[in-house]
Backbone as numpy.savetxt, mean C-alpha at the origin, in Angstrom:
# Nx Ny Nz CAx CAy CAz Cx Cy Cz
-7.00 -18.48 13.65 -5.71 -18.06 12.89 -5.07 -19.67 12.69
-4.51 -19.71 11.33 -4.09 -20.91 10.92 -2.36 -20.80 11.43
-2.09 -22.05 12.45 -0.87 -22.07 12.46 -0.46 -23.51 13.01
-0.26 -24.11 11.82 0.55 -25.55 11.98 1.95 -25.28 12.09
2.64 -25.13 13.45 3.84 -24.73 13.82 3.89 -23.47 13.22
3.90 -22.55 14.11 3.93 -21.10 13.62 5.07 -20.76 12.93
4.88 -20.14 11.70 6.29 -20.14 11.01 6.20 -18.59 10.72
5.61 -17.75 11.46 5.59 -16.26 11.63 6.21 -15.88 13.00
6.66 -14.58 12.94 6.77 -13.97 14.43 5.64 -12.98 14.99
5.46 -13.09 16.04 4.39 -12.03 16.47 4.69 -11.77 17.84
4.77 -10.21 18.15 5.31 -9.99 19.49 4.63 -10.25 20.66
4.83 -10.26 21.66 3.86 -10.94 22.78 2.70 -10.00 22.97
3.12 -8.72 22.64 1.66 -7.50 22.84 0.75 -7.38 21.75
1.00 -8.10 20.51 0.06 -8.05 19.30 -0.80 -9.07 19.49
-2.15 -8.63 19.10 -3.50 -9.31 19.06 -3.47 -9.72 17.58
-3.72 -11.22 17.58 -4.02 -11.71 16.25 -5.64 -12.50 16.43
-6.64 -12.14 15.83 -7.77 -12.69 15.89 -7.87 -14.08 15.18
-8.95 -14.83 15.42 -9.37 -16.07 14.89 -9.75 -15.76 13.21
-9.01 -16.91 12.45 -9.41 -16.82 11.09 -8.49 -16.19 10.25
-7.41 -15.81 10.78 -6.23 -15.11 9.81 -5.39 -16.07 9.37
-4.70 -15.65 8.03 -3.71 -16.70 7.39 -2.55 -15.70 7.23
-1.50 -16.11 8.13 -0.35 -15.50 8.07 0.76 -16.19 7.32
1.42 -15.45 6.36 2.71 -16.26 5.89 3.96 -16.55 6.50
4.73 -17.13 5.81 5.90 -17.61 6.30 6.91 -16.62 6.36
7.64 -16.41 7.36 8.52 -15.12 7.74 8.10 -13.94 7.97
6.62 -13.92 8.07 5.98 -12.54 8.45 6.29 -11.98 9.83
6.60 -10.93 10.34 6.72 -10.24 11.62 5.82 -9.24 11.98
4.94 -9.49 13.15 4.17 -8.49 13.62 4.77 -8.03 15.05
4.65 -6.64 15.10 5.37 -6.05 16.15 4.59 -5.55 17.10
5.05 -4.98 18.05 4.49 -4.52 19.60 2.92 -3.68 19.29
2.00 -4.21 20.01 0.55 -3.71 20.02 0.03 -3.56 18.79
0.34 -4.34 17.71 -0.59 -4.41 16.54 -1.85 -5.31 16.71
-2.67 -4.95 15.98 -4.04 -5.76 16.00 -4.36 -6.40 14.61
-4.13 -7.47 14.40 -4.74 -8.26 12.99 -5.85 -8.85 13.12
-6.87 -8.22 12.59 -8.41 -8.72 12.99 -8.69 -9.86 12.15
-10.04 -10.34 12.44 -10.42 -11.75 11.74 -10.24 -11.57 10.04
-10.29 -12.64 9.81 -10.18 -13.07 8.26 -9.11 -12.37 7.51
-8.06 -11.85 7.91 -7.00 -11.04 7.41 -6.01 -12.15 6.49
-5.57 -11.89 5.52 -4.67 -12.76 4.77 -3.43 -11.86 4.53
-2.13 -12.26 5.28 -1.04 -11.58 5.30 0.00 -12.54 4.55
0.46 -12.08 3.63 1.23 -12.80 2.58 3.00 -13.40 3.43
3.70 -13.87 2.66 4.89 -14.43 3.21 5.83 -12.93 3.34
6.76 -12.85 4.37 7.81 -12.08 4.79 7.28 -10.58 4.71
6.02 -10.37 5.28 5.55 -9.17 5.44 6.03 -8.69 6.65
6.19 -7.40 7.08 6.73 -6.70 8.04 5.80 -5.57 8.61
4.93 -5.98 9.69 3.98 -5.11 10.27 4.64 -4.28 11.40
4.66 -3.13 11.38 5.35 -2.31 12.48 4.52 -2.19 13.72
4.89 -1.46 14.63 4.14 -1.03 15.96 2.88 -0.46 16.07
1.92 -0.80 16.67 0.55 -0.23 16.70 -0.02 0.09 15.38
-0.15 -0.88 14.55 -0.72 -1.26 13.07 -2.16 -1.74 13.37
-3.12 -1.11 12.78 -4.39 -1.93 12.81 -4.70 -2.54 11.27
-4.89 -3.78 11.17 -5.30 -4.35 9.91 -6.63 -4.66 10.18
-7.88 -4.23 9.57 -9.12 -4.71 9.77 -9.37 -5.80 9.10
-10.66 -6.39 9.29 -11.09 -7.48 8.93 -11.17 -7.68 7.42
-10.59 -9.00 7.09 -10.80 -9.21 5.53 -9.95 -8.41 4.48
-8.87 -7.68 5.26 -7.46 -7.06 4.43 -6.81 -8.24 3.79
-6.42 -7.73 2.90 -5.39 -8.85 2.04 -3.90 -8.13 1.87
-2.90 -8.86 2.17 -1.68 -7.88 1.90 -0.97 -9.25 1.12
-0.10 -8.80 0.29 0.70 -9.71 -0.77 1.90 -10.18 0.18
2.81 -10.76 -0.72 4.25 -11.02 -0.10 4.94 -9.72 0.05
5.84 -9.81 0.96 6.84 -8.62 1.20 6.39 -7.27 1.38
5.09 -7.17 1.86 4.43 -5.80 2.19 5.12 -5.39 3.47
5.53 -4.03 3.52 6.26 -3.48 4.81 5.28 -2.30 5.09
4.86 -2.60 6.40 3.93 -1.67 6.86 4.43 -1.17 8.21
4.75 0.38 8.14 5.50 1.03 9.13 4.58 1.49 10.55
5.19 1.82 11.45 4.44 2.26 12.67 3.23 3.15 12.22
2.14 2.66 12.99 0.88 3.60 13.49 -0.05 3.54 12.48
0.06 2.55 11.32 -0.68 2.71 10.04 -2.13 1.90 10.43
-3.12 2.54 9.81 -4.54 1.83 9.72 -4.83 1.45 8.22
-5.29 0.15 8.24 -5.67 -0.50 6.91 -6.99 -1.00 7.06
-7.95 -0.51 6.69 -9.39 -0.56 6.83 -9.93 -1.75 5.75
-11.06 -2.35 6.24 -11.63 -3.43 5.46 -11.98 -2.54 4.18
-11.51 -3.65 2.88 -11.83 -3.16 1.73 -10.60 -2.85 1.01
-9.33 -3.06 1.73 -8.22 -2.65 1.07 -7.42 -4.01 0.60
-6.90 -3.81 -0.51 -5.88 -5.13 -0.66 -4.71 -4.39 -1.28
-3.50 -4.83 -0.75 -2.21 -4.40 -1.07 -1.35 -5.53 -1.98
-0.96 -5.38 -2.99 -0.48 -6.52 -3.76 1.22 -6.57 -3.19
1.78 -7.41 -3.73 2.95 -7.67 -3.31 4.02 -6.61 -3.39
5.07 -6.32 -2.45 6.11 -5.42 -2.40 5.67 -4.04 -2.24
4.46 -3.75 -1.49 3.78 -2.40 -1.41 4.76 -1.86 0.17
4.93 -0.56 0.09 5.47 -0.06 1.22 4.70 0.92 1.78
4.09 0.80 2.91 3.01 1.76 3.78 3.85 2.70 4.69
3.86 3.88 4.71 4.61 4.77 5.37 4.11 4.86 6.78
5.12 5.50 7.71 4.66 5.81 8.97 3.13 6.34 9.04
2.33 6.12 9.90 1.01 6.81 10.14 0.08 7.17 8.81
0.48 6.58 7.80 -0.49 6.68 6.67 -1.79 5.72 7.18
-2.88 6.15 6.37 -4.11 5.71 6.70 -4.95 5.55 5.31
-5.86 4.60 5.45 -6.78 4.17 4.28 -8.07 4.73 4.90
-9.38 5.14 4.24 -10.42 4.93 4.75 -11.16 3.93 3.96
-12.73 3.86 4.30 -13.17 2.83 3.85 -14.76 3.21 3.72
-15.03 4.31 4.01 -16.56 4.69 3.87 -16.33 6.43 3.48
-16.92 6.85 2.16 -16.80 8.19 1.63 -17.47 9.07 2.33
-18.43 9.06 2.73 -19.46 9.76 3.82 -19.61 9.34 5.12
-18.86 9.07 6.24 -18.94 8.55 7.41 -19.77 9.53 8.46
-20.67 9.07 8.94 -21.41 9.63 10.22 -21.48 8.71 11.42
-21.26 9.41 12.52 -21.18 8.56 13.72 -22.72 7.86 13.88
-23.80 8.52 13.73 -25.25 7.83 13.83 -25.57 7.02 12.68
-24.90 6.89 11.68 -25.33 6.30 10.64 -24.46 5.16 10.48
-25.17 3.70 10.50 -24.37 2.38 10.17 -23.96 2.34 8.84
-22.94 2.44 8.29 -22.68 1.96 6.85 -21.73 0.73 6.77
-21.72 -0.19 7.76 -20.93 -1.34 7.65 -21.75 -2.11 6.49
-20.59 -2.68 5.80 -21.10 -3.42 4.77 -21.36 -2.57 3.33
-21.31 -1.36 3.48 -21.10 -0.50 2.56 -19.48 0.03 1.92
-18.59 -0.67 2.42 -17.25 -0.17 2.50 -16.81 -0.07 0.74
-16.08 0.82 0.75 -15.55 0.84 -0.84 -14.11 0.24 -0.73
-13.86 -0.22 -1.97 -12.58 -0.98 -2.10 -11.72 -0.27 -2.69
-10.32 -0.28 -2.16 -9.11 0.08 -2.76 -8.03 -0.86 -3.08
-7.53 -0.80 -4.11 -6.34 -1.82 -4.41 -5.11 -1.13 -4.72
-4.22 -1.41 -4.09 -2.82 -0.91 -4.03 -1.73 -1.99 -4.84
-1.43 -1.20 -6.04 -0.80 -2.39 -7.12 0.72 -2.25 -6.80
1.14 -3.62 -7.06 2.44 -4.20 -6.84 3.52 -3.09 -6.74
4.33 -3.09 -5.83 5.68 -2.18 -5.65 5.31 -0.81 -5.58
4.11 -0.21 -5.35 3.83 1.05 -4.88 4.23 1.55 -3.35
4.51 2.74 -3.44 5.01 3.08 -1.57 4.06 4.29 -1.64
3.60 4.36 -0.55 2.87 5.30 0.10 3.28 6.11 1.42
3.71 7.36 1.33 4.66 8.08 2.16 3.91 8.24 3.47
4.74 8.72 4.54 4.42 8.92 6.05 3.11 10.02 6.08
2.18 9.48 6.53 1.02 10.70 7.13 0.03 10.83 5.82
0.21 10.02 4.48 -0.74 10.16 3.61 -2.06 9.72 4.00
-3.13 10.05 3.31 -4.28 9.57 3.53 -5.02 9.18 2.09
-5.41 7.74 1.86 -6.01 7.22 0.74 -7.38 7.47 1.11
-8.18 8.28 0.08 -9.64 8.43 0.27 -10.08 6.91 -0.45
-11.21 6.20 -0.06 -11.34 4.84 -0.26 -12.24 4.93 -1.99
-11.97 3.90 -2.42 -12.73 3.79 -3.72 -11.64 4.56 -4.86
-10.43 4.67 -4.45 -9.31 5.07 -5.65 -8.05 4.27 -5.56
-7.91 3.77 -6.42 -6.77 2.44 -6.89 -5.61 3.26 -7.06
-4.42 2.77 -6.54 -3.12 3.08 -6.74 -2.53 2.25 -7.37
-1.97 2.50 -8.58 -1.30 1.82 -9.76 0.13 1.18 -9.23
0.66 0.32 -9.83 1.68 -0.49 -9.40 3.08 0.68 -9.67
3.85 0.48 -8.76 5.11 1.12 -8.57 4.79 2.78 -8.63
3.35 3.08 -8.26 3.20 4.40 -8.03 4.13 4.83 -6.94
4.14 6.14 -6.69 4.95 6.69 -5.28 4.12 7.89 -4.94
3.22 7.81 -3.75 2.50 8.86 -2.93 3.31 9.59 -2.04
3.60 10.71 -2.22 4.56 11.46 -1.28 3.86 11.72 -0.18
4.88 12.11 0.98 4.51 12.14 2.30 3.17 13.27 2.58
2.37 12.97 3.10 1.24 13.99 3.69 0.26 14.02 2.67
0.38 13.46 1.41 -0.57 13.42 0.25 -2.07 12.96 0.57
-2.93 13.53 0.03 -4.30 13.06 0.31 -4.75 12.87 -1.03
-5.00 11.28 -1.27 -5.49 10.85 -2.66 -6.85 10.81 -2.85
-7.28 11.46 -3.75 -8.88 11.67 -3.68 -9.37 11.11 -5.41
-8.41 10.38 -5.90 -8.90 10.09 -7.19 -7.73 8.87 -7.78
-8.12 8.27 -8.65 -7.13 6.99 -9.20 -5.77 7.62 -9.71
-4.72 6.53 -8.87 -3.18 6.91 -9.35 -2.94 6.19 -10.41
-2.14 6.61 -11.67 -1.58 5.35 -12.48 -0.32 4.96 -12.22
0.04 3.63 -12.83 1.08 2.98 -12.64 2.47 4.19 -12.71
3.22 3.90 -11.89 4.59 4.63 -11.94 4.58 6.22 -11.73
3.29 6.53 -11.41 3.04 7.90 -11.02 3.50 8.64 -10.04
3.98 9.72 -9.90 4.61 10.16 -8.58 3.43 11.31 -8.29
2.85 11.28 -7.22 2.06 12.23 -6.66 2.15 12.98 -5.42
1.73 14.15 -5.07 2.06 14.83 -3.80 0.89 15.88 -3.94
0.63 16.28 -2.38 -0.24 17.51 -2.11 -1.55 17.08 -1.72
-2.23 18.03 -1.32 -3.70 17.76 -0.81 -4.64 18.81 -1.44
-5.38 18.55 -2.52 -5.51 16.99 -2.95 -4.22 16.52 -3.78
-3.94 15.19 -3.73 -2.70 14.88 -4.59 -2.83 15.22 -6.00
-1.58 15.56 -6.64 -1.73 15.96 -7.92 -0.45 15.05 -8.54
-0.57 14.60 -9.79 0.69 14.07 -10.36 1.82 15.30 -10.84
2.83 14.76 -10.17 4.02 15.63 -10.81 5.18 15.10 -11.43
5.06 13.67 -11.82 6.05 12.96 -12.65 5.90 11.68 -12.48
7.09 10.97 -12.42 7.03 9.43 -12.94 8.08 8.90 -12.12
7.95 7.76 -11.58 9.07 6.93 -10.57 9.35 5.81 -11.45
10.49 5.43 -11.13 11.18 4.21 -11.70 10.73 2.95 -10.68
11.02 1.66 -10.96 10.67 0.69 -10.02 11.58 0.66 -8.81
12.71 1.25 -8.93 13.67 1.40 -7.86 13.22 2.90 -6.99
12.27 3.66 -7.50 11.86 4.43 -6.65 12.76 5.82 -6.85
13.33 5.91 -8.25 13.90 7.06 -8.66 13.09 7.98 -9.59
13.11 9.35 -9.61 12.41 10.16 -10.34 12.64 9.90 -11.96
11.88 9.74 -12.86 12.34 9.60 -14.06 12.26 10.90 -14.84
13.30 11.22 -15.55 13.38 12.22 -16.56 13.44 11.93 -18.01
12.44 12.22 -18.81 12.18 11.69 -20.33 13.00 12.66 -21.09
13.53 12.36 -22.03 14.21 13.19 -23.04 12.97 13.39 -24.17
13.52 14.19 -25.32 12.56 14.51 -26.29 11.97 13.25 -27.02
12.49 12.11 -27.01 12.21 10.99 -27.75 11.25 10.41 -26.79
10.92 10.88 -25.56 10.24 10.00 -24.78 10.98 8.89 -23.83
12.08 8.99 -23.78 12.74 7.70 -23.09 13.48 8.34 -21.93
13.29 7.45 -20.62 13.99 7.93 -19.46 14.82 6.68 -19.13
16.08 6.78 -17.98 16.61 5.85 -17.55 16.74 6.09 -16.13
16.68 4.98 -15.29 16.45 4.80 -14.02 17.99 5.23 -13.52
18.00 6.17 -12.94 19.73 6.28 -12.32 20.12 5.30 -11.35
19.39 4.43 -10.88 19.93 3.33 -9.95 20.15 1.99 -10.91
18.89 1.66 -11.42 18.92 0.36 -12.19 19.21 0.20 -13.57
19.25 1.51 -13.96 19.71 1.65 -15.69 18.65 1.18 -16.21
17.64 0.73 -15.79 16.42 0.24 -16.81 15.96 1.38 -17.50
15.45 1.02 -18.98 14.86 2.26 -19.50 13.30 2.21 -19.46
12.62 3.59 -19.72 11.31 3.44 -19.45 10.93 4.52 -20.80
9.78 4.20 -21.50 9.24 5.08 -22.48 7.80 5.64 -21.84
7.62 6.82 -22.55 6.26 7.57 -22.00 5.48 7.33 -23.47
4.33 6.62 -23.12 3.33 6.77 -24.27 1.95 6.89 -24.05
1.22 7.77 -24.75 0.04 8.10 -24.36 -0.42 8.45 -22.78
0.74 9.26 -22.35 0.59 9.60 -20.86 0.60 8.79 -19.87
1.09 7.49 -20.29 1.33 6.31 -19.29 2.78 5.94 -19.42
3.45 5.57 -18.17 4.82 5.07 -18.22 4.71 3.52 -18.56
5.56 3.00 -19.24 5.68 1.51 -19.46 7.28 1.41 -19.51
7.57 -0.01 -19.14 8.86 -0.40 -18.96 9.37 -0.68 -20.66
10.41 0.05 -20.99 10.90 -0.33 -22.40 11.33 -1.62 -22.42
10.84 -2.42 -23.56 11.28 -3.72 -24.04 12.40 -3.87 -24.94
13.43 -4.50 -24.61 14.77 -4.26 -25.50 14.59 -5.64 -26.47
């Protein structure tokens, strides 16, 4: 663990293995385990009883709520929110008697995405930037940027703004975020921020 003047907070019950890089202002709370060779960005918040497996990468300002498991192969870009008790997987066909270490599938969670409480992300399926995964959803395929997905298996039911507000498109294909007033336009079934 790199710590020239420890510039992050770790509760005394947290376990941090060798070879980790932990950013400025990051907080690691009770009974969490940060395993070897992880990278945690600046100003992250790691809740209680969280497991961050070897070589996981978290960008800046990632919020990880209590009881979350982030397994090897996962990369979360900056400003990602991981809700309570959500979980990533890293092997598509696990068997107790078959060692598949080294065959882990990758999952990338795009900037600003939110994953709700008790959701499961099946490995090898990327989550787009600012996507919103509903509580309890089971993601079994790629999720587009700004998509709102719910259910088991997760299905897209709409689009979300960068502020986490559901977007309602008019007949011209334009929506306005009710919180930020930022405009979005729907093109080819993908949402993009409207340029002014």
